[in-house]
Structures are given as structure tokens and as C-alpha cells.
N, C-alpha and C positions, 0 to 999 in steps of 0.2 A: 504493500500500500504506500509506504513511504517513497519507494522508488518511483511509482506513478505520479505522486505528488510533486516530486522533484522535476520529473520530465514535463509535467503540466506547467510548473512555474517557469521553467526554461523556455518552453514554447510560448508562453504568455509574454515573457520579456522580449522574445524575438519579434513577436507580432507588434508589441507596443513600440519597439525601436524602429521597426519598418514603417509603421504609420507615422512616427515622428519624422523620419527621414523624408517621407513623401510630402508631409506638410511643409518642411523646410524647403524642399525643391520647388513646390508650387509657390511658396512665399517669395523665393528669390526670383522665379520667373515673372511673377506678377509685378514685383518691384521694378525689374528692369524694363518690362513692357510699359509701365506707367512713365518711367523716366524717358524712354524713347519717344513716347507720344508727345511729351513736352518739348523734346529737342527737335522734333519734326517740323515745328513752326519756323525753324531757321533754314529749311530747305525751300528755295524759291522756285517759282515756275520756271521750267526749262525754256531757255531761249537760245536760238542758234547764234553762236558767238564766233565771229570771224573778224580778226583785225590783223595788224601788222606783226603782232606777237604770236600769232597762231601758225603752227607749221606741221606738216605731215612728216611722219617718222619712217624712214626706210621704205618708201613705197615700192611695190612690186612692178615688174614689167608687164605682167599679164593683165590685160584689160578686163577680163572676166573674173578677176579675183574678188572675193567678198570684201576684201580690204576697202575697195572703192565704195561699197555700200555703207560700210561702217563709218568711214570718215565723214560721211554726210550727216551723221547723227550730232545732236546738240550736246553740249557739255552739261555737267551737273553744276547747278548754281547754288552756292551755300553762303549764307551770311554767318561768318564765324565769330562775330563780335560777342554775342551773348554766349555762344558755346564755349568760348575760351574763358569767359568769366566763371563758368561752372567747373571747368577743368583746364588749367593752363597747359596740361600735357597733351591736349588735343593737337594732332598733326594733320588731320584730314577727315574726309568723309567718303565712304564707299557705297556703291549701289550696283546691284546686279539684277537684271530683268527677270520677272516671274519667280523670284525667290524672296525670302524675308530679309535678305542682306541689304540693309539700308541704315547704316550706323556711322556715327562719328568714330574715327580711329584714334586711339591713344598710343602713347609710347613713353616708356620710362627707361631706367638704366639696366633693366634685366628682362628676361622673358618669362618671369615667374609671377610677378605682382598681380597683373591683370588676369591671371588664371583664376584668382580667388577674390577679386575686387571688382565692383561695378564702376560705372563711369564716374560717379561722384565719390569714389574711393571707399565706399562702405564695403564691409565684408559680404561677399556674395559668391556662392558656388557656381553660379552661371558665368561669372567673370565678365569680360567685355572683349570687344574686337581691338586687337593691338598690333602694332608694327614691330618687327624685330628691332632690338635696340641697336643693331649694327647698321641699320639702314637710315636713309634720309629721303623722304618722299619728294623733296624739291630738287635734290641733287642725287639722282638715282644711281645706285650700284648696278652691276650687271644683273643681279637678281634681288628683287625687293620682296620680302616675305611678310604676309599678314596672317595672323593666327586668330582662332576663336573656337570655343567649345561647340561640339555638336549636341545641342539640347534636343530632348525628345519632343518638346513642344514646337520644334522647328525654329526657335529663336537663335540668336547669335549665328553660328555657321551650321545650324541644324539642317537648313534646307540645301546645304552644299551636297547632300546625298543625291540630289536631283541630277547632278552632272554625270552620274554613272548610268543614268537611264537614257538610252539612245533617242527615245521619242522626245525627251526634253532637250538634251544638249545639241542634237543635230538640227534643231530648229534655230535658224540663224539669229532670230530675235533674242535668243538666250546665250549668244556667244560674245556679248559685249559687256564690258565692265567699265563703270564710270567712277573716277576718283577726283575729288577736288580738295585742294589744300588752301590755306590762307594766301598762298602766293601763285599757285598754278592750278590748271584744270587739265585732265588727261582722259583719253579713251584708250582702252585696252581690248585686244581681240584674243579670244580663247584659242589656244593652239594645241593643248594637251590635257587630258584628264586620266587619272588612274588611281588605284589603291595599292598600297605597298606597306610592308612592315616598317616600323619606326627606324629611321636612319638619319644621318647628317648630310648626305650628299646633296639631296634636292634643296636643302636650305643653306647651301653655300652662297654667300652674298657677293664675293668678288673672287677673281681668279688671277693666278700669277702670270699667266701668259694668254695670248689670243688663242693659241692652240688648245689650252685647257678649257677655255670658254667654248670653243667650237665643239669640243668633245661633249661638254655638258649639254649644249643645245641639241646635238644629235641624239644624246641619250634620252632627254625628256620627250623628244618627238617619237622615238622608237618605243618608249614606255606607254604611250597613249593607247587606250583601248578603242579609240575611234580615230579615223583619219580626217583631219580638218583641212586637208589639201592645201597646206601652206608650208613654206620653208623658212628657215631662220639663218642669220649669219651674225658675225661678231658686231655688227652695227646695231643689232636689236637689243632692247632692254626688256627684261622679263619680270613679270609680276607673278608671285606664287601665293596661292591661298592654301592653307593647311589646317586640317582638323582631324580629330579621332574618328575612326569608322566603328570601332568596337572596343571592348575592354581587353583585347588580346594584343594590343600594340599596333594594329593596322591603322594606316592613315589614308584619308582621302586627299588627293592632291590635284590642284588645278594650276596650269600655267597659262599666262596670256602675254602677248607682246604689246608694247606701246606703239600706237599708230597715229595719234594726234595729241598735240600738247599746246597749251596756251599759257603764257605768263601774264598774270594779272597786273 
């Protein structure tokens, strides 16, 4: 009898702890959603912006390349004045079509803090969207990395799981990423998506030689589970989005190349 009582109490404690964890998760998700709703007022109506400081990046020779469709798209317009008042570590804003990815990007001196803190720096298991501490969104490295948790409610980088679905990612409307910073506006074209065990290679930010960088570009194209019918060379700048796929160390990875940039 005593044995069964002990087992009952252990089971009860497990159930109570599980419910508590679920409540915390929902609380963190709700908090971030409310915060994001307030921040959204700083995203302005998109307007096509072309001036003397706008330039196309490494345009292809092929006239039928999707590149030429994508560069006609407008930039993401964001008023960072109030956003920076809420968090001075804000370095940009990212938006990807038909996903929930529409967030200010933060950056600090490591790649750990915003895994467990929200935009306003309160403790939060959902974390926030953040740029690798080695990068600069205005003066781009060869490879610029942005991280976020894959939340079950599809917040943060939760909806990045969509890119592994051919019906989603092979729709050209979903192959464009917009990033705005207080100083620049950029358009990025998706060139590769895949899942892979945790590693450091795809999050290399700069390379010791042009040859090393060309090997990296060739590698990320070959890894892609879909053919985006594009090529890369050492003049290209790469954007990498990274999130967890599961609890076994797998990562979902998306790479895009810079195609248009404007200095504010």
C-alpha cells in the first residue's frame, strides 16, 4: 500500500510540474505577443523607395531570373525612434512573407542572453529574435546570422518550419526577406533551405580567403533540399536564419543572398 502511495505522489508531482511548465510557456508566449503588437505600430506602410542611394547587388545575366522580380519589391519601412527607446540594443527589423516572422532584431555581446530574455529584457523562455554578436547589419560580413527559438505557437522562428515544405517555399512570394535597420533597408532572396545536426560551419561569419568563401557558398547550395535555380559567387552577401527543429540537436537553416540595398 505504501509503495502505491509513493508512486501516486510521484505521479501527482509530475502532473503538477507539467501543468506549471505549460502555464509558464503560455504566459511567456502571451507576453511576447502583446509586446509585439505594441511594437507593430512602428512599422509603416510599405512604399516603393528608389533614390540615388539604392543599388542592386550582384545582378545576374539571365533575364528570366527571379532576381528581377524580387528587386521590384518595396523595402520594409520602420520608424525606429520609439523602438530604440524600448531597447537600445535594437539593430533592425525582419519580415518574411506568409510567416509570423515580423520582429525587431536585437543584438548584444553574446549569443546566449536573448535565448532567455524578451525584447524588453525581462526573463522569458520564448526569448527574442537576435543577430549574432559577431555581425553588423549595416556593414555586412560574408555571412550574417539571425537566431530565434522555434515556438510551438509559431511565434519567434516557429513558422520557419514552413520552409521545409515545398508547397510553401517554392512559391516565389515566400522567397523574399525584408530587413530594415536605422541606417539601411535591404531585400534578400532565399537560395537554400535544409535541416542539419547542430554544427558551427553554417554560422561562420567571415572567411580567411575568397577560396574558403566560395567553398562555403557551394556547400550551402548543395545542402539545399530544393533547387532555387540560382548561383552564388564571392561578391554575394549571405543572410542565415537558424532555429531548432527538435530536441535532438537538429537545426532548420535558411540562407538568402542580398539583392537590393538602400542607405537611409
